[in-house]
N, C-alpha and C positions, 0 to 999 in steps of 0.2 A: 733548532728553535732559538729565536732571538731572546736574550735575556730580558726579563721584565724591567720596566722603568725603575730607575733608583732615584729619580728626582724626589726631593723632599717636599714638593709643593704641587697640588692639583691646580687645575685651571680655576679662574676666578669664580665660576659658577658653582664650584664645589663647596661643601660645608667646611672643608679643611682650608680655611683662609688664615691669614695672619691675624694676631690678636688685635691690632689696631682697627683693622677692617671690621671685625666682629663687633667692637664696642661702638663704632660710629654707625654702622648700617645693618647690624644684625647678620642673619644668615641668608645671603642672597642666592636664589636659585633661578636658574634660567627658565623662563616660561616656555611651555610647549605651545604650538599653534592653537589659536582659539577657533573653534568650529561653531558656526552660527546655526542654531536650531537644526542641526542635523547630526546624525550618528558619525562617530569616528569610523573610518574605513581603514582596513588592514589588508595588505597583500602578502601571501607567503613568498618568501624569497629564498628559502632553502630548507631541505629535509635531510637529516642524516640518521642512520641506524645506530643503535647502541648494541654493538656485537663484538665479540672477541674470538678470533680464530674460527669464524663462521657461526658461533653460538650466540644468539640474541638474548638479552637480559633486560629487565624493566629498569629504566632510569629512576632515580629517587630524588635527586637534588641537581639544581642547575644554578650557575652564578656567573654573571659577566665580571671581568676584571673592573677594578674601581678607578684606575687612573686613565686619563684621557688617551694617553699613547697606546694603552693595551686594552681599551674598552671593547675591541672587536673580538677578543678571545673569550670563549665560553668554556667554563669547566662543568663537567657532568660526572656525577657519581652514580653508581648502580648497585643492584642487589648482590652482585658477585664480588664486590669490594674493589672494583677498578675505579680509577680516576682518569678521566680522559679530557683532553683539551682540544677544542675545535676553533677554526678560524671562520668567524661568521660573515666575513667579507668576501670569501671565495665565491665566485660565480659557479653555480652548479648547473650542469646541463639536464634539461628535462628528458632528453633522449637517453641518457645514461641510466644504468641501473642504480638502485639506492645504495648498494654496496660499493659501487664505483665512486659515487659522490661522497660517501663516507670516507673512503681512503683518500680522496682529494682534500677533504676539509679537515681531517684529523691531523693535528700537529704532533701529538704524542699521547701515550697512555702508560699506565703502570699499575700493578696491584699494590694498593694502599693498605687494605686489611683482608683478613680471611673471613670477612663477614660483610653484611650489608652496610653501605655508608648512607646515613640519613640526612646529614647536613654538611655543608662546606662553607668556608669563610676565607676570603682573600684578605691578607694583611701585609704590612711592610712594603707598601707601594707595589703590591702584586708579586714581590719576590718570595713570599711565603704563603702557604695555604694550610688551613686547618681542616680536619676531617673528623666527623663524629660518627662512631660506628656502633653496630650491634654487638661488637666484642667488648663493650663496656669501657672503651678507651677513646681518647682524643689524640690524634697524632699531628705533629707539626712537621710540614715538609718544605724542603728547599726545592722550589719548583724547577730551577734550571738543572740541577743535579738529580732530580727525582729521588732525593734521599731523605729519610726520616731523621730529623735532628732533635726530636723530643716527643715523649709519650706522657700524656696527662692521665694519671691513675687516681681512682677514688670512688667512682660510681660503681654500684653493684647491679646495674641494669643497663639496657641499651641506651646510648646517648642520643637523644632525639633532636636536640636543637642547640645551636651555638649563636653567640653574638659577641662581637668585640667592642671594646670601649670606643666612643666616637672620635676621640683624639689621641689616645694612647693604646696602640694595638698590642702592647705586652699584656693588657688586661682584658679579660673576657669572662662571660658567664655562660654556663651550660645547664641544660635541663635533661633529666633522665627518666626512664620508665620506672626506676626505683622510687619515684616520688620525690626526689631531692633536686635542688639546683645548687650549683657550686660556683664560687668565684675563683679565678686563677690569675697568677702573675708568672708569665713566662720567664722572668729573670730570677725566680725563686726555684732553683734547681735542688733536688733531693740527692745529695751526694752519697748517701748511705744506700741508695737503691738504684740499681742499673739493670737494664734488660738488654743483653748483648752490647752493642755499641751505642745504643740510644740512651739519651739522658732522660731520667724520670722526673716528673714534676707533680708535686702534690698540691691539692687545693689550699687556698688561703682561708677559705670559709665555706661552710656548707650548711644549708637549711634542709632538714629532712621532714617529710610528711607535710610539705608546704601547701598542698591542695588536697584537703580531705572533706568529704561530706560530713554533715552532722551525724549521720548513721554510722559512718565508718569510724569516727572518733569514739563511739560506744563499743565498738568491737575490737577485741584485742588484736586479732590477726585479720588483715583484709587482703583481698586479691590485688596483685600488683597493678593490674590494668586500671582499677578504679582510682589509683593514686598517681598515675603517670603525669609528669610534666611534658606537655606537647610543644611549648614554644616559650622562648625567653627573649627579651630585648634589653639592651643597655641604652637608656634614654639619653637624649641630647643634653640634658643638664649635667651629665658626666658623673653623677653620683647615685642616681636612681635606676632601678631596673623594674621591668614588668614581667610577670609570669602568668601562664595560662596552663590549664590541664584538661585531662579527659573526663573528669568527674562532673563538671558543670561549666556553665558559661561565665564564670566569674574571672575577672582579670585583677590580679593583685599587684600592688606597687610597694617596693621596698627601698629603704635607704641603705646603701652599701656600708655606711659607717656605723649602722646600728641595726643588725639583722634579727634582733630578738622578737620583733613583731612587725607586721606590715604597717605601712603608712596609711593606706586606704585601699579600697577595692571598688570595682565597678561591675555592673551586670546589666544586660538589657531588660531583665525582669524587674518589675517594682518590688519593693520590700515586702508586699503582701503576697507575693507569689509563694506557692507552696514548695517544699523541698523536693517533692516528687517531680515537679516540672522542671527544676533546675538540673536535676540528676540526668535527665533524658538528653540534654545537649551539652556536649563538651566543646572545646575550642581546638581547631586544627593548627591555626597559625596566627601570629601577630606580625604586624609591620608598621613602620613609621616613616614619614616623609623626611627629606633632608633638613628642613627647618625644625623638625621636632614638634610641630604644632598639632599634628593629627596622628591618631593610632587607629589601626584597623584590626578587627578580630573576626576571623572565619568561624562561624558557629555551625554546629551540626544540625540546627534547625533550618538549614539551607538559606541563611542570611549572613551578610557581612555587615558588621556594625562599625560605625565611624564615631570616634570619641575625640573631643577636643581636650588636649592634655591640660590646658589651663582652666577647664570647666568640668572636671570629672564628676563633680557632685551632681551635675545635671543628667548624668547617664548619656546614652549614645545620642548624638546630634542628628544622625541619619542612619538608615539601614538600606541595603541593596539586595534585591532578590532576582531570581531568574536562573541561577545555577543550582546544581544539586551536589551537596556536600555529604556524601554517604560513607566516607572513610577519613581517617586522620591523615592520609596521604595527600588529600586534596588541599592545596595552599592558595593563598592570595597574597597580593602585594600592592601597596599604594605607590604611585609614581613618585619620583624624587621631588617634583614640584607640587605634589598633592592635587594635581588636576584630574587624575584618572585612577581607577582601581582595576587591577587585572587579576582574574581568578581562573583556576582550573575548575573542572566539574566531572562528576561521575557519569554524565550522559555522553561523554566523548567530545565536548566542545570546550572552548575557553571563552570567557566573557570579559568585556571591557565596559565600565561605567564611567560617565563623566561626573565628577563629584559635585559640580555646581548645577547639574541637571538630573537630580535623583529620579524625577518623575518620568524621564525618557527611558525607553527600553534599551537594554545593553547592546553593545555590538557583539555579535556571535561570530566566533572564529571556528569554522568547520574545516576538518581535514583529518583529524586524528581518528583512529578506530579503536578506542579503549579509553578507560578513565584517564582524564587529564589531571596530572598531579602537581608537580612543581612548576613554577612560572617566575619570570624575572624580567625587570626593565633594564635596558642598557643605560648606564648613568650619563654617558656622554654623546651618544649618537641619538638624536631626538626621534622618537617614535619607533625605535627598534625594541622588539621584545622577543622573548624565547618561551616555548612551552614544551613540556614533555609529557609522555603518556605511557600507559601499559601496553601500547602496540609496539614498544621497543624503539620508538623514534623521538628525535628532538626536532622541533620545527622553529624556524626564525621568521619573524614577520616585520613588515615595515608599514608605519602609518602613511596613507596616501596624502598627497599635498594639496588636494583640492579644497582648501579652507579659506575662509574669509579673512583677510587682513585688515579690512577697513573697519570692522566692528570688534571692539575690544571690551572685555568684561572690566567692571570697575576695579576688581582686585588686581588686574594685570597692569593697570596704570597708576595705581595708588602706591606711594612709596613711604616708608616710615624711617625717620631719622632720629636717633636717640643720642643724647649727651654730646651735642655739637659743640666745638670750640666756640667761645664767645665772639670771635672775629667773624666766623662763618655765620653765626646766628644773626649778627647785626647786619650782614650783607643780604641775608635772605629777607629779613624784615623790611630793610629799605627797598630792596628790588631794583636798585639803580646803580650801585657801585660795581665796577668791573673787578674781576678777581686779579689780585697781584700775583703774577707768575714768577716773581723773583725768588720766591721761597719754594724749592723743589718739593719739600716734604708737605708743605700746605697745599701745593697744587695737586699732589697725589691724593690728599684727602678730599679735595674738591671733586676730583674725578670719581672717587669711590662713592661719595654720598649723594651727589646731585643727579636728578633724573637726566638721562641722555635723550638725544633726538629719536633714538630707536625705541625708547620705552614710553615716551609721552609726546603727544602732538604739540607743536609750537603754539603758544597762546596767541589769541587773535584780539585786536582792539588797540586802544591808545595806551600809552604808558600809565596814564592815571587809572584806567580800568584794570590794567594788570596788577598795579599795586593794590586796588581794592579787592581784586579776586584772591590775591595771596593772602590778605588778611581775613576775608570774610567767607570765602567759598568753603563750605564744609566738606565737599567732595575732592576738589582739585587742590586745596591747600596742603602744604606739607605739615605733618603732625610733629610736634616737639614735645619733649617730656622733661619736666623739672625733676631734680632729685627727690623731692618730697612726693610727688605723684608717682614717680617710678618705684619708690620704696613700697608704695601701697599696691602697685599693679602686679598681678601675677605674671605678667610677661616678663619680669625680671628673672623668672626661672630660666628662661632660654637666652635673654638678652640683658644680662646685668651690666648697667653702666660702670665704668671704672671707679667712680666715686662711691659706689654702693657695695655692701657686702653681698656676695652671691647668695641668692635664695634657691631653695630646692623645693621639690614637691612636698617634702615633709613640713616645710614652714606653713603651708596652707591647709594641712590636715592634721594638725597637732591634737585637735578635739575629736578625730575620728576614733 
């Protein structure tokens, strides 16, 4: 197996950009093809079986590598505690048996736990992977050597969910069936505790009984299932986390610097809803796009709710129906560019919705013969997704390319520029001066912030009309933000200009 990439930098479309690019242009995400008034179409390009020595086992979690170089590698964990890596680019023959194709696509596998692995997370430029298990531990693995180099101890129940910090992969949050979520720092090793040759790591903070119903709070001892944390997210503001549980459809938000109480919470039910209604529907998974603007919650009422992180007080901005979420193993995930939502389903299908067309029926991906559980988007190869199911298989799909390139949605051509240098600002306002290419650094900034010919159509008309359009057209003009207006805008949670103090979700919910 080729060693995972050690480059410290993802491609320009990734969230992990340099700081200067972040301040000038926010978090740029490469847009997926825009489909005009028609459903997305996907074609299955490969199927592998999850089996070991001839014995098949249900897969529980899947994840593509995060760097562009290794994005074709797909990690799969299963009920038997195995971690398997597959090459999603291998051309598999339809004439071959499923077992033959599995042997061809599988890169490597090893026993990571003596119990089921419920979640996995790539970190350190794909050189390391974290596994969350039913044995109540999280393990850190050196992928190339298939060696455990750290064990995270502290939970007293199955670890159901993991999420690493958006920019510092030494930090992570986990959620457990014991009703707690914990924060970890992989650099803080517990020298007093060792398990064979593995280094043990203790949590830096833990919040117990984070999701309890009002009835459970009145009872001294409650069942573990009613308090389980099912999903956790480390938000893109780098200090906030979101948690969800099996007890109800409430998503709670916490500030990692002060975990004594939650910052705020959201729920699809209005405040007048009864407690009985809330208890009926837990949440199976949370996901967030690469920009950090939207968050999805898969609810056991067979709906996927979409929240705007900067407008949480308004509740869900949209909901998507069509799938069946009858178990907490059924997951959903929003695409990196927030254009689509992919979900498993208990009816044996997978579903894809277009976020900007919630009224349209979802695209149905048929082929599995069992409950479709974990799903994932490939972060670098456009339109590639993976699904797994209780039929012991993992399937890889590709979006078909019969889309319209002449029609673009307004959001796909509108660009936002914050905190521009004064020199660039003057040139934008005048619209006539050419860029001075003698300054390499400024030329780089010009390339980062200005729309390219691929992202916006060239303006038509006389130079005077172009100047007028730049100043007065509310749709085509480039938005700018002053320090005063940026200070008041909740967008500073995700895109803080360098001249402003970083804001977090807590700053907008101090009264909650």
